[in-house]
N, C-alpha and C positions, 0 to 999 in steps of 0.2 A: 504494500500500500504506500503510495507516494505521500510525502509530507502534506501536499495540498489537500488530498483526499482526507487524510487524517484530521487536518485542521478544520475542513468543512464539516466533517461528521461531529467534531467537538462543538462547532458553532451551532449546528442543528440541535444538539443535546441541550446546550445552554439556552437556546431560543425557547425550547419547550419548557424548560425549568422556569424561565422568566414568565412565560404565559401562565404557567400553573401558580406562580407566586401571587398573582392578582395585582402586581404593580405594573406601571407603564414601562418598565425596563425593556420589554420586548421591542419597543419602538426603536431602541438604540441599534437593533440588528438590521434595520433598513437604512438606505440612504434616501435622499430627497427624490430620486428618480425611480424608486422601487415601485413595482406593480404587484398588486395582490388580486388574485382571481379566485372566486369561490363558485363552485358548481351550484346549479339551481336556476330555474326559470321563475323566480319569485323575488321578493324584496331583499332576501339574503344574498342571492347569487349575483354575479357580475364582476366587473373589473373596477378596481379602485387604486388611486395613488396613495402614497404614504399619508399625505395631508387628509385625503378623504377617509382613510381607514381609521384615523384617530377618533373622530366623532362616532363613526359606525361601530367600531369595536367597543367604545365606552358604553353605548346603548345595549349591545349584546351582553357584555360582561356584567352590567348593572342588573340584568335579569337573573343573575346567579349570586345571591347574597353571600354564599359561602365559597364562591369561586368555582372554577373548573380545574380539575386535575387532568393533565395530559400525560398518559403513560405510554412511552415508546415501546412497541412490541417487535419492531423490525426496522432495519435500516440498511440501505444499499447505496453506495456512492461510486460515481465515475466522473472523472474530470471535475467540472464545476457544479455538477448536479448531485443532489442528495435526495433520495426517495425515503420517506419516513412513514411507517405505519404506526398509528396512534389509537389508543382507546381513551375516550374522554369520559370522565365521571363527574356528574354535577347534580345538584338539586335546583330546579327552577324556582323562581319566586312563588309560583303557584303551588309548590310542594311536590310537583311531579318530578320523577327521576329523568335525567337527560343523560343517557349513556350512549353516546354516538361513537361510531368507528370511522376513522379518517385515514386518508392517504394524502400526504403532502409531498409535493415536488418542489424542492428549493433549488434555485440557481444562485450560487454564491460566487461573488467576485471581490477580490481585495478585502475579504473579511466581512462583507455585507451581503445580506439577502437582497438581490436585485429583482428577483421574481419569486413569488410564492403562488403555487396552485393548490387549492384545497378541494379535495373530493370527499364526500361524506354521504350519509343517508339523508338526502334532501327532504324526503317525506317526514322523517322524524323531526328535522329542524323546523319545517313549516308547521307541523302540528304543535310543537311545544313553544316555539318562538313567535309564530305568527297566528296561532290559533286556527290554522286552516285545516 
């Protein structure tokens, strides 16, 4: 494993630790030109810039008073891309469990996530987060 791949995997691990912490430290992993894409043809899905993700993510995370724990279950890396399988565990403000399974594809350059693609159970997300 090259040192770049090893560093990128470490960045991915630290990113999900930051997301799980409930702080906004995860934003430090992006640069101003980063693109975040989320699967789904609803209010959750779509492409956002770092600036757009700040307000969007605050709204989502606020719906989970005790936070969301992101547990990495698998990781594969090649060159600047890191694929991460994650189990999320959370209790929504409604009291309902929100345990989604994710696949993230991170593109990392110069120590920053320049692109993040998030795949998940969009039906579960719409049901719990949007009441659809």
